[in-house]
C-alpha positions, 0 to 999 in steps of 0.5 A, spaced: 815 731 473 808 733 470 803 727 470 801 725 464 793 726 463 791 719 462 795 717 468 792 721 472 784 719 471 788 713 471 789 713 479 784 717 481 780 711 478 784 706 482 782 712 487 775 710 488 775 703 487 778 703 493 771 705 496 765 702 498 761 708 500 762 716 498 769 719 498 770 727 498 772 731 493 777 734 498 779 727 501 780 725 493 784 731 490 789 729 496 790 722 494 792 723 488 794 729 489 792 735 485 787 741 485 780 740 487 778 744 481 782 738 477 779 733 480 771 735 478 774 736 471 777 730 471 771 727 474 767 730 468 772 726 464 771 721 467 765 720 467 764 722 460 767 716 457 764 711 461 765 711 468 759 710 472 761 715 478 755 717 481 756 723 486 757 732 485 760 737 489 760 737 498 756 731 497 762 725 495 763 720 490 762 713 488 764 708 482 758 703 480 761 697 477 762 695 471 766 699 467 772 697 464 779 700 463 781 701 456 787 696 455 792 703 452 791 705 461 796 698 463 801 702 466 807 698 464 809 697 472 801 693 471 802 690 464 809 687 467 805 685 474 801 680 468 806 678 466 809 675 472 802 673 475 802 668 469 808 666 468 807 664 477 800 661 474 804 657 470 809 654 475 804 652 480 799 651 477 795 645 474 794 645 468 787 648 466 788 654 470 796 654 468 793 654 460 787 659 463 792 664 466 796 664 459 790 665 455 787 670 460 794 674 458 794 672 452 786 677 450 790 682 453 795 682 450 792 681 443 788 688 444 795 693 447 797 699 443 803 695 439 809 699 444 805 696 451 805 688 446 812 691 445 813 690 453 810 684 455 814 680 449 819 683 452 818 683 460 824 680 463 821 678 470 821 670 470 820 664 476 823 659 479 823 651 477 816 648 477 816 645 482 817 637 484 811 634 488 805 633 484 799 632 485 794 625 485 789 628 486 785 633 481 786 640 482 780 643 476 775 638 481 778 641 488 777 648 486 770 646 482 768 643 489 770 650 494 766 653 487 760 648 489 761 649 496 759 641 494 762 635 501 769 632 498 771 625 501 779 625 502 784 618 502 788 622 505 796 619 508 799 624 513 806 626 515 806 620 518 804 615 513 797 614 516 791 614 512 784 616 514 778 617 510 775 624 511 769 628 508 770 636 507 767 642 506 773 645 503 773 652 502 779 655 499 786 652 497 792 654 498 797 656 493 804 656 496 812 655 494 812 649 494 804 646 496 797 647 494 793 646 502 786 645 501 783 648 507 776 647 509 772 643 515 774 637 518 766 633 520 771 628 523 775 633 528 769 638 528 773 644 526 779 647 521 783 643 518 788 643 512 790 638 507 796 638 502 794 635 495 799 631 493 797 626 500 791 625 498 790 617 495 784 619 493 777 623 493 770 624 491 766 630 489 760 629 492 753 632 490 751 635 496 751 641 498 754 643 504 751 646 510 754 653 511 756 657 507 764 657 504 764 665 505 762 664 511 766 658 513 773 663 510 771 668 515 771 665 521 777 659 518 781 668 518 777 670 525 780 664 529 786 663 524 789 670 525 789 670 517 787 678 514 784 680 508 787 678 503 789 687 498 
C-alpha cells in the first residue's frame, strides 16, 4: 500500500533527527523504504518548506536544529502518545508540572486541524488513579534546584524512621508509579544517594551552586549504577 507523501516526509525528518553527523542518501533511502531518486526529491521538498537540511548527494545529509514540524504532520499514534503522556503527568506529577503538561497539550490542540482535534478529544487511553502518598517537600522547588545546580539541605526520615540532615547536590528526579526519587550526591556519604520526596520532612535550597556540573554527575551516576540512556 503506497505511503502518503506527508507521512513519508515526516518519516524522513524523524530519521534525520536520529543522526548528529551527516548520513548518506543510500542509508536514508534504506531506512525510509524509498528509492534514492524519491529520497532526493523528498529532501528538496523539505528544504523548500524550511527544513535546514545541509549536504549533498554522495557526501551525506544532516538536519540542523530549529525546524518545527507543522502540526498536521502528527500521526494518530503520536497524538495518542501526547494525550497519554499529558494524562500521566497530571496523575503522577505535582500540581505545577501537571498544569504545565495540560497547558502544553492545549497549545498543540489549538493549532491542530479539526479532524486531529477530534482524535485528541476522543482518545481512549487512560492512566490509573493518583498515588496516595503526598509530598511534604515542594517538588517544584526541587526541580528548580536541579536546573540551577543548587545545594539542597534535607531533613530526611529513612525507612526505619531515623532522622538525619543531609546536604546534597541534586541532579535528577525520578517519577515512579508510587514515589518520586531525587538522585543526588550526598556530602555526608561522599557518594550517590537516592531520596524519596515523601520522606523529606523539610528542606532548604541554598543559593550556592554545587561545585560539579549536573551533566557530569548524571553521567557518572549512570555509569556507576549501570543505568541506560533514555531514548
